[in-house]
C-alpha positions in Angstrom: -66.1 -46.7 -19.3 -64.3 -48.9 -21.8 -63.9 -46.0 -24.2 -62.5 -43.8 -21.5 -59.9 -46.4 -20.6 -58.9 -46.8 -24.3 -58.5 -43.0 -24.7 -56.5 -42.8 -21.4 -54.1 -45.5 -22.6 -53.7 -43.9 -26.0 -52.8 -40.5 -24.5 -50.4 -42.1 -22.0 -48.6 -44.1 -24.7 -48.4 -41.0 -26.9 -46.9 -39.0 -24.0 -44.2 -41.7 -23.5 -43.4 -41.6 -27.2 -43.1 -37.8 -27.2 -41.0 -37.9 -24.1 -38.6 -40.4 -25.7 -38.3 -38.3 -28.8 -37.7 -35.1 -26.8 -34.3 -36.3 -25.4 -31.5 -37.0 -27.8 -28.9 -39.6 -26.8 -25.8 -38.0 -25.1 -22.7 -37.2 -27.2 -19.7 -39.3 -26.2 -16.1 -38.0 -25.8 -13.3 -40.4 -26.4 -9.6 -39.9 -25.8 -7.2 -42.2 -27.6 -3.9 -43.1 -29.2 -3.2 -44.3 -32.7 0.0 -45.9 -34.0 1.0 -45.5 -37.7 3.6 -47.2 -39.8 4.3 -46.3 -43.4 6.6 -44.7 -46.0 7.3 -41.5 -47.8 6.0 -41.7 -51.4 8.7 -41.0 -53.9 6.6 -38.8 -56.3 9.7 -37.1 -57.8 12.9 -38.7 -59.2 15.3 -36.6 -57.2 13.8 -37.6 -53.8 15.2 -41.1 -53.8 18.4 -40.3 -51.8 16.4 -38.8 -48.9 14.1 -41.8 -48.3 16.1 -44.2 -46.2 13.7 -46.0 -43.8 10.0 -46.5 -43.1 8.1 -43.9 -41.1 6.8 -44.7 -37.6 4.2 -42.3 -36.2 1.9 -41.8 -33.3 -1.3 -39.7 -32.8 -3.2 -38.5 -29.8 -6.8 -37.7 -30.6 -9.9 -36.4 -28.9 -13.0 -37.7 -30.7 -16.6 -36.6 -30.1 -19.4 -38.8 -31.3 -22.2 -36.5 -32.5 -25.9 -37.3 -32.0 -27.9 -35.3 -34.5 -28.2 -32.1 -32.4 -27.4 -30.0 -35.5 -28.8 -30.4 -39.0 -25.6 -31.2 -40.7 -25.0 -34.1 -38.2 -28.4 -35.5 -39.2 -27.5 -35.2 -42.9 -24.3 -37.2 -42.4 -25.8 -39.8 -40.0 -24.0 -38.5 -36.8 -20.3 -38.3 -37.8 -17.5 -38.1 -35.4 -15.5 -34.9 -35.0 -12.4 -34.0 -33.0 -8.8 -32.8 -32.7 -5.7 -34.7 -33.4 -2.0 -34.3 -32.5 0.4 -36.2 -34.8 4.1 -37.0 -34.5 6.3 -38.9 -37.1 10.0 -39.7 -37.4 10.6 -39.3 -41.1 13.1 -42.1 -41.5 16.0 -39.7 -42.1 16.8 -37.7 -38.9 19.8 -35.9 -40.3 18.1 -34.4 -43.4 14.4 -34.6 -42.8 14.0 -34.8 -39.1 10.4 -35.2 -37.7 6.9 -34.0 -38.6 4.4 -32.7 -36.2 0.7 -31.9 -37.0 -2.2 -30.3 -35.1 -5.5 -30.7 -36.9 -9.3 -30.8 -36.5 -11.0 -33.6 -38.3 -14.4 -35.1 -39.2 -15.0 -38.8 -39.6 -17.9 -39.4 -42.0 -19.7 -42.7 -41.6 -20.0 -44.9 -44.7 -22.2 -47.6 -43.1 -24.1 -46.1 -40.2 -25.9 -48.3 -37.7 -23.6 -51.2 -38.2 -21.6 -53.0 -35.6 -18.3 -52.6 -37.5 -18.3 -49.0 -38.8 -16.4 -47.6 -41.7 -15.4 -44.0 -41.6 -13.7 -41.7 -44.1 -11.6 -38.9 -42.4 -11.0 -35.5 -43.7 -8.7 -33.1 -41.8 -6.7 -30.0 -42.5 -4.4 -28.3 -40.0 -0.9 -27.0 -39.3 2.3 -29.0 -39.7 5.9 -28.5 -38.5 9.0 -30.0 -40.1 12.0 -30.0 -37.7 14.7 -30.1 -40.4 13.7 -27.9 -43.4 16.1 -26.9 -46.2 18.9 -24.7 -45.2 21.4 -23.4 -47.7 24.3 -23.9 -45.3 23.4 -26.7 -42.9 20.8 -28.8 -44.7 21.2 -28.1 -48.5 20.4 -31.7 -49.5 16.8 -31.5 -48.3 15.1 -30.6 -51.6 11.6 -31.7 -50.3 10.7 -28.9 -47.9 11.9 -25.4 -47.4 10.0 -24.1 -44.3 9.4 -25.1 -40.7 5.7 -24.2 -40.8 3.5 -26.1 -43.3 0.0 -27.1 -44.2 -1.1 -30.5 -42.9 -3.7 -32.7 -44.6 -4.7 -36.2 -43.5 -7.2 -38.5 -45.4 -8.0 -41.9 -43.9 -10.3 -44.9 -44.3 -10.9 -46.5 -40.9 -12.8 -49.5 -39.6 -14.1 -48.9 -36.1 -15.6 -51.3 -33.5 -16.4 -51.4 -29.8 -15.1 -54.5 -28.1 -16.5 -53.1 -24.9 -19.1 -50.4 -24.2 -16.6 -47.6 -23.4 -13.7 -48.7 -25.5 -13.3 -47.8 -29.2 -10.8 -49.5 -31.5 -9.9 -48.7 -35.1 -7.6 -49.8 -37.9 -7.2 -48.4 -41.3 -5.1 -46.9 -44.1 -4.3 -43.2 -44.7 -2.4 -40.5 -46.5 -0.7 -37.6 -44.8 0.6 -34.6 -46.7 2.8 -31.7 -45.6 3.8 -28.7 -47.8 4.0 -24.9 -47.7 2.2 -24.2 -51.0 5.5 -22.7 -52.5 5.6 -20.0 -49.8 9.3 -21.0 -49.5 11.3 -23.2 -51.8 12.0 -26.1 -52.2 8.4 -27.4 -52.0 8.1 -30.9 -53.4 6.1 -31.8 -50.3 6.0 -34.9 -48.1 3.4 -37.6 -48.7 3.2 -40.4 -46.2 1.2 -43.6 -46.9 0.5 -45.6 -43.7 -1.5 -48.2 -41.9 -2.8 -47.5 -38.4 -4.1 -49.2 -35.3 -5.7 -47.3 -32.4 -7.6 -47.5 -29.2 -9.8 -44.9 -27.4 -11.5 -44.8 -24.1 -14.7 -42.9 -23.4 -13.9 -40.0 -21.1 -17.5 -38.9 -20.5 -21.0 -38.5 -21.9 -22.3 -35.0 -22.7 -26.0 -34.5 -22.1 -27.9 -32.6 -24.7 -30.6 -30.1 -25.1 -34.1 -31.1 -26.2 -34.7 -30.9 -30.0 -37.0 -27.9 -29.6 -34.1 -26.0 -27.9 -31.3 -27.0 -30.3 -29.9 -24.8 -33.0 -29.6 -25.5 -36.7 -32.2 -28.3 -37.0 -33.0 -26.7 -40.3 -30.4 -25.7 -42.9 -28.8 -22.3 -42.0 -28.7 -21.5 -45.7 -31.4 -22.8 -48.0 -29.6 -24.0 -51.1 -31.4 -23.1 -54.3 -31.0 -25.4 -57.3 -28.8 -22.9 -59.1 -26.7 -20.0 -57.8 -23.6 -18.0 -58.8 -20.4 -17.1 -56.9 -17.5 -14.7 -57.5 -14.3 -15.0 -55.4 -11.3 -12.7 -55.3 -8.1 -14.1 -53.7 -4.4 -13.5 -53.4 -1.4 -15.6 -52.8 2.4 -15.4 -52.2 5.1 -17.7 -53.4 8.8 -17.9 -54.0 10.8 -18.7 -57.1 14.1 -20.6 -57.5 16.8 -20.7 -56.5 15.8 -22.0 -53.1 16.7 -19.8 -50.1 16.6 -16.6 -52.1 14.0 -15.2 -49.8 12.3 -13.1 -52.5 8.5 -13.6 -52.7 6.0 -12.5 -55.2 2.2 -11.9 -55.1 -0.4 -13.6 -57.2 -3.9 -12.4 -57.8 -6.8 -14.6 -58.6 -10.4 -14.1 -59.7 -12.8 -16.9 -60.3 -16.5 -17.1 -61.1 -18.7 -20.2 -60.8 -22.2 -21.3 -61.6 -23.4 -24.0 -59.2 -26.0 -26.7 -59.3 -27.1 -28.2 -56.0 -27.9 -31.9 -56.2 -28.4 -32.7 -52.5 -27.8 -31.3 -49.0 -24.3 -32.9 -49.3 -23.2 -32.1 -52.8 -23.1 -29.4 -55.5 -21.3 -29.1 -58.8 -20.0 -26.1 -60.8 -18.6 -24.9 -64.0 -16.5 -21.7 -63.9 -13.8 -19.5 -65.3 -10.6 -18.3 -63.7 -8.1 -15.5 -64.2 -4.6 -15.4 -62.7 -1.9 -12.8 -62.6 1.2 -14.3 -60.9 4.2 -12.0 -60.5 6.4 -15.0 -59.8 5.8 -16.2 -63.4 6.8 -12.8 -64.6 10.0 -12.8 -62.6 10.8 -16.3 -63.9 10.1 -15.2 -67.5 12.4 -12.1 -67.2 15.2 -14.4 -65.9 14.7 -17.3 -68.4 13.3 -15.3 -71.4 10.4 -17.8 -71.7 8.0 -15.0 -73.0 8.1 -11.3 -73.8 7.7 -9.5 -70.5 7.6 -6.0 -72.1 3.8 -6.6 -72.5 2.6 -7.3 -69.0 -0.6 -8.9 -70.4 1.5 -11.8 -71.5 1.6 -12.8 -67.9 -2.2 -13.1 -67.6 -3.5 -16.7 -67.4 -7.1 -17.7 -68.0 -8.8 -21.1 -67.7 -12.1 -22.9 -67.5 -12.9 -25.2 -64.6 -15.2 -28.1 -63.4 -15.7 -28.5 -59.7 -17.5 -30.2 -56.8 -18.1 -29.2 -53.2 -18.9 -31.5 -50.3 -21.2 -29.5 -48.1 -20.9 -29.8 -44.3 -23.3 -27.2 -42.8 -21.8 -23.8 -43.5 -18.4 -25.4 -44.6 -17.7 -26.7 -48.1 -14.8 -28.8 -49.2 -14.0 -28.0 -52.9 -12.3 -30.3 -55.4 -11.8 -28.7 -58.8 -9.9 -29.3 -62.0 -9.3 -26.6 -64.7 -7.6 -26.3 -68.1 -5.7 -23.2 -69.2 -7.3 -21.4 -72.3 -4.5 -18.9 -72.3 -1.0 -19.0 -70.7 2.5 -18.2 -71.8 3.9 -20.2 -68.9 4.0 -23.8 -70.1 6.3 -25.5 -67.6 3.4 -26.6 -65.4 1.3 -28.2 -68.1 -2.2 -27.5 -69.4 -4.1 -28.5 -66.3 -4.5 -27.1 -62.8 -6.3 -28.2 -59.6 -7.8 -26.7 -56.5 -8.6 -28.2 -53.1 -9.4 -26.4 -49.8 -12.1 -25.1 -47.5 -14.8 -22.5 -48.0 -16.9 -21.0 -45.2 -20.3 -19.7 -46.2 -20.7 -17.0 -43.5 -24.3 -16.2 -44.5 -26.4 -16.2 -47.7 -23.9 -14.0 -49.5 -20.4 -13.8 -47.9 -17.8 -16.6 -48.5 -14.3 -17.0 -47.0 -12.0 -19.0 -49.2 -8.9 -21.0 -48.2 -7.7 -23.1 -51.1 -4.5 -24.7 -52.6 -3.8 -24.4 -56.3 -1.7 -27.2 -57.6 -0.5 -28.8 -60.8 -1.2 -32.4 -59.9 1.1 -33.1 -56.8 3.0 -29.9 -57.2 1.6 -26.9 -55.2 1.7 -23.5 -56.8 0.3 -21.3 -54.1 -2.2 -21.0 -51.2 -5.2 -18.8 -52.1 -6.8 -16.7 -49.4 -9.8 -14.6 -50.4 -13.4 -13.4 -50.0 -16.4 -14.1 -52.2 -20.0 -13.1 -52.8 -22.8 -15.5 -53.5 -25.7 -14.3 -55.8 
């Protein structure tokens, strides 16, 4: 009888444990407001006369606390994800106007399971500048030449919960708006700021049981080594600003990758560029012989890193030209962006090629993974 009782209690305890494991905690949706105060970084000498005052800004955000329902959430210890709407008065209403941004974001936890949490935010969206360059009405704005821009926000935040359903944060961040030389001028706007925010929990979202959830295993099994080829195209404008004439650029890059964890992989690669804007500039300024069109070819080698978030990867790459007749941008180039690995083979590429803080073009393309 004693043995029967022990077996019964063991089975009962095991059933309670399994039941507790079957149900994930609910996801929490917060709605909040964040105030920012900062300044435009003067990264070019002829920007000084446009920077007149500090930059106040506000942000409305919708933040979802994940719970490990998907594999990538488990890998990053349940990050936050959401949507933000940003508005800033750029300190010069006559010549710069205001900046508006709409962007998805992910807050990656740096110290999970702590009372005071640290998050690093990555976001990429669409920005609007209300007073871009205009040859007639706003010719002094040499920072930005288009109303529609790319919007990037990076932020380090400290988050705590003074009450159960109230979330507060403070931190520092960098906001960038530019059009990737689609329209000149394109020095870009970089805003450094501090922020203070408060959010209120709107509701809890109940979850499926783990055996009913999707993506509890990696969608793509990352081998230690693999190879990718991406073909992309871009469009940009050359000076003088406001000319309206745009030129195509064609890019081909190949990479060999080494996966080091579910979060990270590194690559070495080679790139080839054929930018018709460089050819047009050379014909105007006689910087190189344009009768031989191969003189416009650029080739380089590159070292890169990708932060892996499920099917999405965030590349950060630096390259050096091995061959180029265009020397005004210097010997180095850089690439940041987003890549979506649709399946085991197909890649969608969205990246920005820059020379340090100066954007050259926005690369849109497709790739294949071997």
